[in-house]
N, C-alpha and C positions, 0 to 999 in steps of 0.2 A: 506492501497500498505505500500511497509518500503525498501526504504530505506539501499542504500549496501555505506560503507563508498569507496570506491574506491584508496583512497590513502589519506595524511597526503605530501606532501613534506615539505620542507623550500628548506627557502635561506635566504645569511648575506646584511642584510643595514642598514647602517647610519641612527642616527635623525639630521636634520639639523640644531644641535650642534658642532654633528662630538664627542661629549665623550662618547654616549655608541648605546654600535652593539645589539643591537636587532632582535629577527629574524622571519622574515614572516615564516609564514602560511599557509597552504588552504587546506580547503579540500571540495575535486573533487566524488562528487557522481557518481551512475548505469553513472543519464546521461547526463550528461557531466558536472551533476551547480556545479561552481567551488565558494566556502568562503572563503575571506581572516582575516585571523591573525595576533596576534603576539602568539610566538609556545612560549611556557616555557615545564621545563621538557626532558626530549630525548625524540631527533633529532634523527628522521628512519622514515619511509614510513612501514602503513599501511592496511594494505584490511580486516577490518572485518566485523560485519550485526550494524549498525547506530540509534543507542532505546534513548531514550527521557524519565526524572522521570516532573516530576511539587511538585514536596517538594519545602515547603521554609526554611528546615532544615534543617541535618542530610548529610550532601554535605561526608562526613570520612566515616556513613552508608551506602549510597549505592555505592563509589568506593571498601570499602571493603566482600561487598552482595555476595556470587558466585551462583543466580542466573545475573552475570554482564557477567559473564563469558568471553574473551573473543568479546564487545564489545564495543563502540566509548558511550557513555555516554553524552545525551543533559541535562545540569538543566539550567531549566528555569527562574530558580534567579537571580533575575540584577546579584547576585555581591553572587561572591563563594570566599569564605578562609579568611572573617571578624575575625575571631573567631578560624584562626593556625590548628589544630591537635594536640593532644595526641593521648593517647594509652588508652583511656579507654571506646571513641568512635565506637573503632572500631566494626565490624561486624567479622573479625576475622587476624588474624595477617600478614595481605599483602593485597592484590590490588589484586582484577581480573578484572575486569579495562581494555583494549585495549585503550582505549582512550581519554580526557576529554575536555566535549566540554564544554566553559561558557562564557555569554558576558567579566563579567571584575573578574581577578583573585589580594584580594585582596593579596598586600606580605607586608604586613604589619598589622598585625593578632591587635587583641586588647580584651582579654582574659586571665584571672588571670592563667584560667586549659591551655592552651596552651602552647606547647610543639616545635615547630618550625612552622616557615607562613607552608602554604597546597602546599605556589610552590616547598618548599624545598621535603617537601613528596613525591611531586611525582617526582619528579627530583631524589632524594632517591630508588623509586621500579618502578625510571627504564620508568613511565606512561608518557606518551604524553599530550600536553597537549594546546589545539588549544585556 
């Protein structure tokens, strides 16, 4: 069975502290299922196929792999972005995915090869992550 992403849409909300503004995003599937999460990267509505990958490493390679062009990719490993982003680990010069869906996206990478955080990399390339 193939699921299609009907849309990811967002609305702004404020944490209880009132100091930080976060964006809620929603993954709405073709069958009407709705999943809520925190939005990272580009705020936009997307219509595309949802696919998944079970790799434990290589998230940079996944998002820049041309075989994922136009798809929303679900990464099943629980934390993504912990070693940041660098140009040496990409498959091409830019991401091909339409959106990225993860359980937890790390904003604080810890790796000597890191050139920027993964959320900053996604935002720079206009990729929506939920």
